[in-house]
DRENPA-674541 format. One record per residue (C-alpha): x, y, z; residue in three letters. Coordinates in Angstrom, 1 decimal. Layout:
BEGIN
      X      Y      Z type
      X      Y      Z  ALA
...
END
This chain:
BEGIN
      X      Y      Z type
   90.2  114.1   69.4  UNK
   93.4  116.2   69.0  UNK
   96.7  114.4   69.1  UNK
   98.2  116.8   71.6  UNK
   95.2  116.7   74.1  UNK
   96.1  115.9   77.7  UNK
   93.4  115.3   80.3  UNK
   93.3  117.2   83.5  UNK
   94.4  114.1   85.4  UNK
   97.5  113.6   83.1  UNK
   98.4  117.3   83.6  UNK
   98.0  117.0   87.4  UNK
  100.2  113.9   87.5  UNK
  102.9  115.5   85.4  UNK
  102.9  118.6   87.6  UNK
  102.9  116.5   90.8  UNK
  105.8  114.4   89.6  UNK
  107.7  117.5   88.7  UNK
  107.1  119.1   92.1  UNK
  107.8  115.9   94.0  UNK
  110.8  114.3   92.3  UNK
  111.0  111.4   94.8  UNK
  107.5  110.0   93.9  UNK
  108.8  107.3   91.6  UNK
  111.4  106.2   94.1  UNK
  108.7  105.9   96.8  UNK
  106.5  104.0   94.5  UNK
  109.2  101.5   93.8  UNK
  109.9  101.1   97.6  UNK
  106.2  100.5   98.2  UNK
  106.1   97.9   95.5  UNK
  109.2   96.1   96.9  UNK
  107.7   96.1  100.4  UNK
  104.4   94.6   99.3  UNK
  104.9   92.5   96.2  UNK
  108.6   91.7   95.4  UNK
  109.1   88.9   97.9  UNK
  111.3   85.8   97.7  UNK
  109.2   82.6   97.8  UNK
  110.7   79.6   99.5  UNK
  109.9   76.5   97.4  UNK
  110.2   74.1  100.4  UNK
  107.7   76.2  102.4  UNK
  105.3   76.4   99.4  UNK
  105.5   72.6   99.1  UNK
  104.6   72.2  102.8  UNK
  101.6   74.5  102.3  UNK
  100.4   72.4   99.3  UNK
  100.8   69.2  101.3  UNK
   98.9   70.5  104.2  UNK
   95.9   71.7  102.1  UNK
   92.6   70.3  103.2  UNK
   90.0   69.8  100.4  UNK
   87.0   72.0  100.7  UNK
   83.5   70.5  100.9  UNK
   81.0   71.6   98.2  UNK
   78.8   73.4  100.8  UNK
   81.2   75.0  103.3  UNK
   78.5   75.9  105.9  UNK
   77.4   72.3  106.3  UNK
   78.3   71.1  109.8  UNK
   78.5   67.3  109.2  UNK
END
């Protein structure tokens, strides 16, 4: 494979980012909205304390 080869996908992405200069900013905003969240340690401890152990066969009624 040649060292200067670029796939069609890579070429498309480079062209798209050049034409839409705000793409990276929008990606960062989306990540912040979905993933970069503050986790409250006290609330997490409450979730752990309230956890109910799961039975080996979850569909068993008794």
